[in-house]
C-alpha positions in Angstrom: 22.7 14.4 -7.7 20.4 13.6 -10.9 17.3 12.3 -10.5 16.8 8.9 -11.7 14.3 8.0 -15.0 11.1 6.6 -13.6 10.9 2.8 -13.0 9.4 1.0 -15.7 7.6 -1.1 -12.6 5.3 -0.3 -10.1 7.5 0.2 -6.9 10.1 2.2 -5.7 12.3 2.2 -2.3 11.3 4.9 -0.3 15.1 5.4 0.4 15.5 6.4 -3.4 12.7 8.5 -2.9 14.1 10.4 -0.2 17.9 10.6 -1.4 15.9 12.6 -4.3 17.0 9.6 -7.0 13.1 9.2 -8.0 11.8 12.1 -10.2 7.8 10.9 -10.1 6.8 13.4 -13.3 7.5 11.1 -16.0 6.5 7.8 -14.0 3.9 6.5 -16.7 1.4 4.4 -14.4 -1.6 5.7 -12.1 -0.2 3.9 -9.3 2.9 3.6 -7.4 4.2 1.2 -4.2 6.6 2.4 -2.2 8.6 0.2 -0.4 10.9 0.1 3.0 12.5 -2.9 4.1 13.8 -4.0 7.4 17.3 -3.2 6.4 16.0 0.8 5.7 18.0 3.0 8.1 15.6 4.7 11.1 12.2 3.7 11.7 11.0 1.9 8.8 7.3 3.5 9.3 8.9 7.4 9.3 11.4 6.6 6.4 7.7 5.4 4.3 5.8 8.4 5.5 8.7 10.5 4.7 8.6 9.3 1.4 4.6 9.6 0.7 4.9 13.3 1.9 7.2 13.8 -0.5 5.4 12.1 -3.3 2.7 14.0 -2.1 4.3 17.2 -3.2 3.8 15.9 -7.1 0.5 15.4 -7.0 0.4 11.4 -5.0 -2.1 10.6 -2.3 -1.6 7.5 0.1 -4.2 4.9 -0.4 -2.9 2.3 2.4 0.4 0.9 3.9 0.5 -2.5 4.7 3.5 -5.5 5.7 4.3 -7.3 2.1 7.4 -8.9 3.5 5.6 -12.2 4.7 7.7 -13.2 7.5 10.4 -10.3 6.5 9.1 -7.4 8.0 8.9 -4.8 4.7 5.9 -1.8 4.6 5.0 -1.0 1.4 2.6 2.3 1.0 0.3 2.2 -2.2 -0.4 5.6 -3.8 -2.4 7.0 -6.7 -2.3 10.0 -8.7 -4.8 12.6 -7.0 
């Protein structure tokens, strides 16, 4: 499967990172948000942190993790270029 081009917004779904559909190399911004929603298969935190680990191999560093979904559980990892 061909990796998708980088999104022109500042977030990407963790499942997209794990599936190899996100190529962080052409991503033009210094910060990136990786989102895992309640419907994500497996543990949301495990899925999110696995995606963060994959992005670390491409020069991204974890800054923080927060529940950004309000009343709906949604975890977001905030990363910056290392």
